[in-house]
Backbone as CSV, one residue per row, in Angstrom:
resi,resn,N_x,N_y,N_z,CA_x,CA_y,CA_z,C_x,C_y,C_z
1,MET,55.597,73.282,76.928,54.989,72.844,75.656,54.228,71.542,75.891
2,LYS,52.948,71.529,75.497,52.111,70.338,75.689,52.023,69.577,74.374
3,LEU,52.347,68.295,74.415,52.328,67.460,73.213,51.177,66.470,73.286
4,GLU,50.485,66.319,72.164,49.372,65.379,72.083,49.808,64.154,71.290
5,LYS,49.316,62.985,71.694,49.662,61.753,70.979,49.210,61.812,69.513
6,SER,48.164,62.600,69.253,47.672,62.730,67.875,48.693,63.424,66.978
7,ASN,49.651,64.131,67.586,50.683,64.830,66.816,51.958,64.007,66.640
8,LEU,51.947,62.779,67.178,53.128,61.919,67.099,53.284,61.390,65.676
9,ILE,54.460,61.598,65.082,54.671,61.158,63.695,55.754,60.089,63.557
10,VAL,56.662,59.998,64.512,57.739,58.999,64.455,58.023,58.499,65.866
11,THR,58.197,57.177,65.991,58.595,56.588,67.271,59.831,55.722,67.049
12,ARG,60.842,55.963,67.846,62.047,55.144,67.839,62.318,54.698,69.275
13,SER,63.283,53.795,69.439,63.577,53.288,70.777,64.074,54.384,71.704
14,TYR,64.676,55.431,71.133,65.289,56.478,71.959,64.641,57.852,71.801
15,LYS,63.589,57.963,70.962,62.964,59.273,70.797,61.549,59.155,70.240
16,GLU,60.782,60.219,70.442,59.489,60.402,69.803,59.525,61.749,69.082
17,VAL,58.934,61.803,67.897,58.940,63.028,67.107,57.494,63.475,66.881
18,TYR,57.235,64.740,67.209,55.894,65.314,67.087,55.909,66.470,66.085
19,GLN,54.775,66.638,65.404,54.595,67.822,64.565,53.590,68.733,65.246
20,CYS,54.018,69.933,65.578,53.170,70.894,66.277,53.182,72.212,65.511
21,GLU,52.147,72.441,64.736,52.011,73.661,63.930,53.256,73.881,63.069
22,ASP,54.060,74.886,63.386,55.202,75.211,62.532,56.510,74.627,63.061
23,SER,56.412,73.627,63.935,57.619,73.056,64.535,57.586,71.527,64.535
24,ILE,58.774,70.957,64.472,58.974,69.535,64.740,59.655,69.444,66.101
25,VAL,59.115,68.596,66.973,59.656,68.456,68.319,60.172,67.031,68.503
26,LYS,61.478,66.918,68.721,62.093,65.621,69.011,62.250,65.495,70.517
27,VAL,61.582,64.506,71.096,61.666,64.277,72.539,62.442,62.983,72.774
28,PHE,63.569,63.094,73.460,64.464,61.952,73.638,64.176,61.234,74.947
29,ALA,64.383,59.934,74.928,64.212,59.123,76.146,65.182,59.594,77.224
30,LYS,64.788,59.405,78.479,65.644,59.831,79.589,66.987,59.108,79.573
31,SER,67.012,57.918,78.979,68.253,57.146,78.907,69.194,57.639,77.813
32,HIS,68.688,58.468,76.894,69.517,58.973,75.799,70.504,59.998,76.344
33,PRO,71.792,59.876,76.004,72.787,60.781,76.596,72.497,62.249,76.311
34,LYS,72.589,63.050,77.354,72.412,64.499,77.212,73.406,65.066,76.199
35,SER,74.613,64.525,76.207,75.641,65.000,75.279,75.238,64.769,73.830
36,ALA,74.533,63.654,73.546,74.102,63.357,72.182,73.040,64.354,71.716
37,VAL,72.162,64.750,72.637,71.130,65.737,72.306,71.770,67.078,71.952
38,PHE,72.689,67.511,72.803,73.334,68.804,72.559,74.260,68.744,71.337
39,ASN,74.843,67.577,71.078,75.683,67.428,69.893,74.846,67.562,68.622
40,GLU,73.643,66.964,68.614,72.756,67.106,67.458,72.353,68.563,67.259
41,ALA,72.063,69.248,68.361,71.699,70.666,68.273,72.854,71.478,67.698
42,LEU,74.050,71.222,68.204,75.224,71.958,67.753,75.523,71.672,66.282
43,ASN,75.422,70.405,65.882,75.657,70.045,64.481,74.672,70.742,63.556
44,THR,73.409,70.785,63.973,72.386,71.432,63.151,72.718,72.903,62.940
45,VAL,73.115,73.575,63.989,73.463,74.989,63.894,74.697,75.182,63.015
46,ARG,75.656,74.293,63.130,76.863,74.420,62.313,76.551,74.268,60.824
47,VAL,75.608,73.392,60.504,75.193,73.254,59.100,74.400,74.488,58.663
48,GLU,73.539,74.979,59.543,72.812,76.240,59.247,73.781,77.337,58.827
49,GLU,74.891,77.443,59.541,75.827,78.545,59.334,76.569,78.466,57.998
50,THR,76.469,77.327,57.299,77.082,77.229,55.971,76.242,77.929,54.906
51,GLY,74.990,78.254,55.261,74.101,78.868,54.288,73.157,77.883,53.633
52,LEU,73.315,76.588,53.916,72.374,75.603,53.378,70.984,75.859,53.963
53,ALA,69.976,75.736,53.108,68.603,76.010,53.534,68.019,74.783,54.219
54,ILE,68.338,74.612,55.495,67.830,73.481,56.259,66.865,73.990,57.327
55,PRO,66.024,73.109,57.890,65.148,73.543,58.982,65.975,74.039,60.158
56,LYS,65.676,75.220,60.634,66.495,75.848,61.672,66.123,75.340,63.063
57,LEU,67.143,75.225,63.896,66.923,74.876,65.295,66.322,76.072,66.015
58,LYS,65.207,75.845,66.686,64.539,76.925,67.413,64.874,76.933,68.902
59,GLU,64.986,75.742,69.475,65.090,75.688,70.937,65.600,74.326,71.391
60,VAL,66.391,74.330,72.458,66.720,73.112,73.199,66.028,73.255,74.551
61,THR,65.193,72.286,74.897,64.371,72.447,76.095,64.162,71.097,76.779
62,GLN,63.377,71.096,77.845,62.982,69.866,78.503,61.464,69.782,78.550
63,ILE,60.945,68.591,78.274,59.509,68.338,78.309,59.280,67.102,79.174
64,ASP,58.551,67.268,80.254,58.305,66.178,81.208,59.615,65.504,81.645
65,GLY,60.615,66.328,81.870,61.882,65.812,82.360,62.762,65.164,81.303
66,LYS,62.356,65.266,80.031,63.136,64.691,78.938,63.680,65.816,78.060
67,TRP,64.907,65.659,77.563,65.476,66.665,76.677,64.780,66.626,75.322
68,ALA,64.610,67.805,74.742,63.894,67.903,73.468,64.503,69.000,72.593
69,LEU,64.413,68.793,71.287,64.823,69.788,70.307,63.590,70.265,69.557
70,VAL,63.473,71.569,69.414,62.376,72.160,68.650,62.979,72.719,67.363
71,ILE,62.514,72.188,66.236,63.103,72.503,64.937,62.012,73.006,63.993
72,GLU,62.377,73.919,63.128,61.453,74.472,62.136,60.836,73.355,61.291
73,HIS,59.531,73.426,61.067,58.828,72.443,60.236,58.749,72.928,58.794
74,LYS,59.038,72.030,57.857,58.933,72.335,56.433,57.765,71.564,55.835
75,ASP,56.826,72.281,55.215,55.680,71.636,54.578,56.104,70.914,53.312
76,GLY,55.431,69.817,53.026,55.694,69.106,51.788,55.623,67.603,51.975
77,LYS,55.964,66.886,50.920,56.011,65.427,50.947,57.464,64.975,50.928
78,THR,57.716,63.806,51.485,59.076,63.286,51.388,59.313,62.785,49.971
79,LEU,60.555,62.828,49.560,60.906,62.312,48.243,60.625,60.818,48.171
80,GLU,60.734,60.142,49.297,60.419,58.711,49.341,58.962,58.469,48.964
81,GLU,58.053,59.278,49.497,56.629,59.154,49.152,56.407,59.387,47.663
82,MET,57.069,60.399,47.113,56.886,60.734,45.709,57.426,59.635,44.797
83,MET,58.538,59.036,45.190,59.091,57.922,44.405,58.140,56.729,44.384
84,LYS,57.453,56.485,45.506,56.540,55.343,45.601,55.298,55.527,44.751
85,VAL,54.723,56.746,44.755,53.457,56.966,44.032,53.689,57.276,42.555
86,ASP,54.915,57.599,42.181,55.201,57.968,40.789,56.480,57.270,40.313
87,PRO,56.483,55.932,40.292,57.705,55.198,39.947,58.176,55.428,38.513
88,ALA,57.271,55.885,37.647,57.655,56.129,36.255,58.712,57.230,36.143
89,ASN,58.732,58.119,37.143,59.679,59.241,37.122,60.845,59.049,38.098
90,ILE,61.143,57.783,38.432,62.169,57.512,39.438,63.529,58.093,39.035
91,GLU,63.857,58.069,37.747,65.170,58.568,37.326,65.290,60.075,37.547
92,LYS,64.209,60.823,37.292,64.238,62.272,37.532,64.373,62.560,39.023
93,TYR,63.582,61.850,39.831,63.661,62.050,41.279,65.064,61.726,41.786
94,MET,65.622,60.628,41.297,66.943,60.222,41.752,68.007,61.225,41.314
95,SER,67.845,61.772,40.118,68.790,62.778,39.623,68.757,64.021,40.508
96,ASP,67.559,64.468,40.865,67.422,65.629,41.759,68.003,65.325,43.137
97,PHE,67.787,64.099,43.591,68.280,63.644,44.893,69.813,63.714,44.935
98,VAL,70.448,63.242,43.879,71.912,63.273,43.810,72.419,64.712,43.708
99,ASP,71.734,65.528,42.914,72.144,66.934,42.794,72.143,67.628,44.154
100,MET,71.131,67.340,44.965,71.053,67.935,46.299,72.200,67.451,47.176
101,GLN,72.505,66.174,47.112,73.612,65.643,47.911,74.939,66.296,47.510
102,LEU,75.158,66.467,46.220,76.399,67.079,45.745,76.483,68.549,46.168
103,ALA,75.336,69.226,46.199,75.321,70.627,46.647,75.702,70.720,48.122
104,ILE,75.240,69.767,48.918,75.605,69.722,50.337,77.101,69.466,50.479
105,GLN,77.614,68.537,49.697,79.015,68.143,49.817,79.981,69.207,49.313
106,GLU,79.472,70.201,48.629,80.322,71.325,48.217,80.660,72.235,49.401
107,LYS,79.849,72.126,50.466,80.019,72.994,51.632,81.018,72.395,52.632
108,GLN,81.560,73.258,53.462,82.441,72.821,54.531,82.030,73.498,55.836
109,ALA,82.170,72.750,56.918,81.891,73.269,58.263,82.989,72.733,59.174
110,PRO,84.081,73.483,59.319,85.288,72.982,59.980,85.109,72.507,61.415
111,MET,84.028,72.920,62.082,83.839,72.532,63.479,83.091,71.208,63.637
112,LEU,82.623,70.620,62.537,81.934,69.332,62.626,82.913,68.223,62.999
113,ASN,82.380,67.154,63.593,83.206,65.993,63.921,83.755,65.347,62.649
114,ASP,84.899,64.691,62.792,85.563,64.062,61.661,84.944,62.685,61.382
115,LEU,84.587,62.436,60.115,83.921,61.191,59.754,84.816,59.969,59.984
116,LYS,86.096,60.043,59.598,86.978,58.887,59.769,87.136,58.533,61.243
117,GLU,87.220,59.543,62.106,87.330,59.278,63.539,86.053,58.620,64.076
118,LYS,84.915,59.084,63.590,83.646,58.498,64.021,83.547,57.041,63.571
119,LEU,83.896,56.762,62.315,83.838,55.392,61.803,84.789,54.485,62.577
120,ALA,85.975,54.999,62.926,86.935,54.205,63.696,86.370,53.841,65.065
121,ARG,85.735,54.811,65.723,85.124,54.542,67.038,84.038,53.485,66.921
122,GLN,83.205,53.606,65.885,82.116,52.645,65.711,82.647,51.237,65.468
123,ILE,83.665,51.125,64.638,84.254,49.810,64.352,84.896,49.227,65.609
124,ASN,85.614,50.050,66.356,86.282,49.584,67.575,85.295,49.076,68.621
125,SER,84.072,49.609,68.597,83.088,49.252,69.618,82.358,47.937,69.331
126,LEU,82.559,47.386,68.138,81.787,46.212,67.727,82.260,44.948,68.442
127,THR,81.307,44.188,68.983,81.617,42.895,69.577,81.243,41.748,68.646
128,VAL,80.439,42.044,67.624,79.998,41.023,66.681,81.112,40.632,65.710
129,LEU,82.151,41.480,65.611,83.299,41.180,64.756,84.510,40.868,65.632
130,ASP,85.322,39.894,65.214,86.509,39.566,66.002,87.606,40.607,65.774
131,ALA,88.669,40.515,66.570,89.735,41.517,66.533,90.413,41.585,65.169
132,THR,90.552,40.439,64.508,91.200,40.409,63.191,90.392,41.190,62.174
133,ARG,89.088,40.957,62.169,88.240,41.657,61.203,88.188,43.154,61.506
134,ARG,88.129,43.530,62.794,88.143,44.951,63.150,89.444,45.604,62.700
135,TYR,90.554,44.880,62.870,91.854,45.410,62.450,91.885,45.627,60.933
136,GLU,91.371,44.678,60.165,91.334,44.799,58.705,90.513,46.018,58.284
137,LEU,89.401,46.222,58.938,88.537,47.356,58.607,89.205,48.680,58.969
138,ARG,89.833,48.740,60.146,90.515,49.972,60.542,91.689,50.285,59.606
139,THR,92.395,49.241,59.171,93.516,49.433,58.252,93.036,50.001,56.926
140,ARG,91.917,49.461,56.430,91.357,49.995,55.190,90.916,51.439,55.394
141,LEU,90.255,51.706,56.509,89.784,53.059,56.794,90.944,54.047,56.835
142,GLU,92.015,53.668,57.515,93.171,54.566,57.635,93.810,54.873,56.285
143,SER,93.674,53.939,55.333,94.289,54.135,54.019,93.457,55.036,53.102
144,MET,92.211,55.294,53.466,91.322,56.083,52.618,91.629,57.580,52.771
145,PRO,91.523,58.342,51.689,91.827,59.784,51.751,90.905,60.510,52.734
146,LYS,91.479,61.485,53.433,90.711,62.283,54.381,90.298,63.590,53.719
147,HIS,89.004,63.821,53.635,88.474,65.054,53.064,87.674,65.794,54.133
148,THR,87.167,66.968,53.791,86.448,67.789,54.779,85.103,68.295,54.239
149,LYS,84.471,67.506,53.404,83.162,67.896,52.876,82.059,67.529,53.874
150,ILE,80.961,68.270,53.833,79.832,67.947,54.708,79.210,66.633,54.252
151,CYS,79.091,65.690,55.186,78.491,64.377,54.929,77.280,64.214,55.850
152,HIS,76.106,64.091,55.281,74.866,64.043,56.056,74.841,62.849,57.006
153,GLY,75.261,61.681,56.524,75.330,60.511,57.383,74.103,59.627,57.360
154,ASP,72.971,60.164,56.919,71.731,59.378,56.812,70.931,59.925,55.625
155,TYR,71.652,60.146,54.517,71.030,60.791,53.363,70.227,59.768,52.570
156,ASN,68.918,59.861,52.676,68.006,58.971,51.960,66.722,59.740,51.667
157,PRO,65.881,59.262,50.738,64.707,60.037,50.310,63.704,60.370,51.413
158,SER,63.709,59.627,52.517,62.777,59.952,53.608,63.211,61.206,54.350
159,ASN,64.465,61.621,54.154,64.976,62.827,54.807,65.039,64.019,53.854
160,VAL,64.362,63.911,52.722,64.283,65.026,51.779,62.819,65.425,51.638
161,ILE,62.501,66.662,52.000,61.140,67.180,51.912,61.017,68.026,50.642
162,VAL,59.985,67.735,49.847,59.740,68.485,48.616,58.519,69.375,48.822
163,GLY,58.726,70.685,48.763,57.628,71.628,48.945,56.749,71.730,47.718
164,LYS,55.626,72.460,47.835,54.698,72.622,46.711,55.358,73.302,45.520
165,ASN,56.359,74.117,45.789,57.073,74.805,44.710,58.184,73.946,44.106
166,GLY,58.317,72.705,44.602,59.327,71.791,44.088,60.675,71.901,44.764
167,LYS,60.821,72.876,45.675,62.097,73.051,46.362,62.320,71.940,47.378
168,MET,63.520,71.398,47.396,63.851,70.306,48.306,64.601,70.816,49.530
169,THR,64.250,70.260,50.675,64.910,70.588,51.939,65.343,69.291,52.605
170,VAL,66.578,69.238,53.046,67.098,68.051,53.713,66.965,68.221,55.226
171,VAL,66.410,67.214,55.883,66.150,67.270,57.326,66.970,66.204,58.048
172,ASP,66.925,66.250,59.380,67.536,65.263,60.282,69.048,65.213,60.116
173,TRP,69.716,66.140,60.779,71.167,66.277,60.683,71.890,65.696,61.896
174,ALA,71.273,64.715,62.534,71.839,64.140,63.758,73.186,63.463,63.527
175,HIS,73.414,62.946,62.320,74.609,62.142,62.066,75.636,62.866,61.196
176,VAL,75.478,64.152,60.995,76.360,64.887,60.090,77.796,64.929,60.610
177,THR,78.749,64.832,59.669,80.172,64.944,59.970,80.837,65.667,58.804
178,GLN,82.135,65.877,58.909,82.903,66.327,57.761,83.850,65.205,57.364
179,GLY,83.905,64.947,56.044,84.728,63.833,55.611,84.676,63.617,54.116
180,ASN,84.831,62.356,53.723,84.933,61.975,52.319,83.545,61.774,51.725
181,ALA,83.265,62.484,50.629,81.945,62.426,49.997,81.585,61.011,49.559
182,SER,82.573,60.235,49.146,82.298,58.871,48.679,81.892,57.941,49.824
183,ALA,82.344,58.238,51.029,81.890,57.473,52.195,80.407,57.736,52.440
184,ASP,80.002,58.989,52.295,78.591,59.344,52.457,77.751,58.693,51.368
185,ALA,78.291,58.650,50.150,77.590,57.990,49.043,77.453,56.493,49.304
186,ALA,78.486,55.881,49.876,78.421,54.458,50.200,77.322,54.185,51.217
187,MET,77.176,55.082,52.190,76.114,54.930,53.175,74.746,55.033,52.514
188,THR,74.576,56.011,51.653,73.299,56.159,50.950,73.006,54.940,50.102
189,TYR,74.024,54.420,49.436,73.862,53.201,48.633,73.333,52.060,49.490
190,LEU,73.916,51.849,50.654,73.468,50.774,51.543,72.028,50.979,51.991
191,LEU,71.672,52.231,52.285,70.299,52.525,52.717,69.297,52.189,51.609
192,PHE,69.666,52.470,50.361,68.813,52.070,49.236,68.777,50.557,49.092
193,ALA,69.957,49.916,49.182,70.058,48.474,48.946,69.278,47.654,49.973
194,LEU,69.077,48.217,51.163,68.259,47.534,52.169,66.833,47.308,51.672
195,LYS,66.374,48.194,50.784,64.990,48.132,50.301,64.886,47.734,48.836
196,SER,65.834,48.194,48.009,65.757,47.941,46.573,67.144,48.007,45.941
197,GLN,67.650,46.861,45.482,68.957,46.852,44.825,68.920,47.642,43.519
198,GLU,67.788,47.616,42.852,67.650,48.359,41.597,67.816,49.866,41.830
199,ASN,67.157,50.375,42.854,67.285,51.801,43.176,68.695,52.138,43.659
200,ALA,69.313,51.212,44.401,70.680,51.426,44.873,71.640,51.565,43.694
201,ASP,71.478,50.696,42.694,72.354,50.744,41.519,72.120,52.016,40.713
202,LEU,70.859,52.410,40.574,70.537,53.658,39.859,71.181,54.836,40.573
203,TYR,71.051,54.872,41.898,71.655,55.959,42.675,73.164,56.011,42.463
204,LEU,73.829,54.872,42.605,75.289,54.862,42.525,75.775,55.271,41.137
205,ASN,75.076,54.802,40.106,75.458,55.189,38.744,75.354,56.693,38.543
206,LEU,74.274,57.290,39.055,74.073,58.735,38.895,75.076,59.526,39.724
207,PHE,75.313,59.076,40.961,76.271,59.789,41.810,77.655,59.802,41.173
208,CYS,78.087,58.645,40.684,79.433,58.547,40.111,79.548,59.341,38.815
209,LYS,78.481,59.337,38.019,78.501,60.095,36.766,78.543,61.594,37.040
210,LYS,77.675,62.063,37.929,77.573,63.498,38.191,78.791,64.043,38.947
211,SER,79.410,63.220,39.779,80.551,63.679,40.573,81.887,63.290,39.943
212,ASP,81.823,62.575,38.823,83.026,62.091,38.137,83.898,61.284,39.093
213,THR,83.229,60.355,39.791,83.902,59.494,40.765,83.887,58.050,40.268
214,PRO,85.021,57.351,40.281,85.010,55.933,39.895,84.117,55.129,40.846
215,LYS,83.300,54.272,40.272,82.398,53.465,41.097,83.187,52.596,42.084
216,GLN,84.346,52.128,41.634,85.158,51.259,42.496,85.593,51.984,43.775
217,TYR,85.777,53.304,43.676,86.218,54.073,44.835,85.117,54.126,45.900
218,VAL,83.874,54.359,45.469,82.755,54.335,46.423,82.623,52.935,47.020
219,GLN,82.780,51.915,46.187,82.615,50.539,46.660,83.665,50.160,47.705
220,GLN,84.850,50.776,47.650,85.875,50.497,48.657,85.427,50.914,50.060
221,TRP,84.500,51.867,50.127,83.990,52.333,51.425,82.893,51.423,51.977
222,LEU,82.304,50.568,51.149,81.118,49.823,51.569,81.348,48.931,52.792
223,PRO,82.428,48.116,52.841,82.616,47.309,54.058,82.794,48.159,55.315
224,ILE,83.412,49.326,55.167,83.662,50.206,56.312,82.352,50.759,56.862
225,VAL,81.527,51.326,55.980,80.281,51.936,56.468,79.281,50.865,56.878
226,ALA,79.335,49.684,56.254,78.459,48.588,56.677,78.805,48.162,58.104
227,ALA,80.091,48.073,58.401,80.513,47.714,59.757,80.062,48.767,60.765
228,ALA,80.215,50.033,60.397,79.803,51.111,61.299,78.307,51.039,61.599
229,GLN,77.509,50.648,60.604,76.059,50.534,60.807,75.697,49.425,61.790
230,LEU,76.571,48.428,61.923,76.299,47.337,62.866,76.188,47.840,64.297
231,GLU,76.781,49.003,64.576,76.746,49.562,65.918,75.308,49.776,66.391
232,LYS,74.393,49.990,65.444,72.995,50.231,65.809,72.326,48.989,66.375
233,ASP,72.953,47.806,66.163,72.446,46.549,66.720,71.014,46.259,66.264
234,ASN,70.764,46.485,64.978,69.453,46.204,64.386,69.477,44.801,63.791
235,GLU,68.774,43.864,64.430,68.806,42.463,63.997,68.307,42.300,62.558
236,LEU,67.362,43.134,62.138,66.807,43.023,60.787,67.847,43.358,59.719
237,GLU,68.836,44.171,60.089,69.848,44.593,59.121,71.148,43.804,59.243
238,LYS,71.314,43.042,60.300,72.611,42.448,60.620,73.144,41.560,59.497
239,ASP,72.329,40.618,59.000,72.796,39.698,57.961,73.163,40.447,56.689
240,PHE,72.339,41.433,56.343,72.598,42.243,55.146,73.937,42.963,55.260
241,LEU,74.195,43.579,56.400,75.439,44.333,56.598,76.647,43.403,56.638
242,MET,76.497,42.240,57.253,77.612,41.296,57.323,78.038,40.843,55.933
243,LYS,77.093,40.721,55.011,77.439,40.330,53.634,78.323,41.382,52.985
244,TRP,78.038,42.664,53.277,78.848,43.727,52.688,80.228,43.790,53.326
245,ILE,80.315,43.463,54.594,81.625,43.413,55.251,82.464,42.283,54.652
246,ASP,81.801,41.162,54.335,82.494,40.016,53.765,83.004,40.281,52.346
247,VAL,82.507,41.346,51.716,83.001,41.708,50.385,84.515,41.925,50.423
248,MET,85.044,42.319,51.578,86.485,42.546,51.729,87.289,41.315,51.351
249,ASP,86.706,40.122,51.536,87.455,38.898,51.318,87.831,38.683,49.858
250,TYR,87.069,39.306,48.934,87.389,39.075,47.522,87.567,40.364,46.741
251,GLN,87.836,41.453,47.433,88.132,42.708,46.748,89.620,42.796,46.455
């Protein structure tokens, strides 16, 4: 498969993403673990098998000596784009966004990795937090109920494609696990709060209302998922995430 730079749509430190006709091609850096590539492929297929209408995995291959995933391309605009150009309808878009997340969380895929185990590994790996703070976070995590709902792990409007017929498709299942829906909601809240506290609050209010979940319960997950996000070592997000971890001091 020959890729042209003109088809490049996303660049990250560990991957490049191309759009080629009816496919999205993720090409990973040679330094990216082979196991992580195959894990993403396997996770995508496991979500496919639940019946959720997601872009299907077509192929795992190598391009110029780099591992790559070829995934079905879905035409449309991202929900993030639509929210930006039509802010007057933000509440409707957000309501649809939450409905889609709840539909995903109704599904189960028993072979997916466990979310609590993943969060524990991420917290244990942190060097920016001292042993006492890591222990406090792990203790809180262990006390939280263990569920088995599908959790996208990076559920935000940039990962929701809206087709011309209005149908929404959720993409990028690299971080999917099975676990507690409120932990996934806490992650989405943080992703919104990085850009807009107003949108974050609107999202959380709608999620809690539609799922009949106490807001305080989602908020209990915030220091945990904020700490897990520190693993990405993104300097632009570090101060923001540390503030949410510090919320533990007065909860």
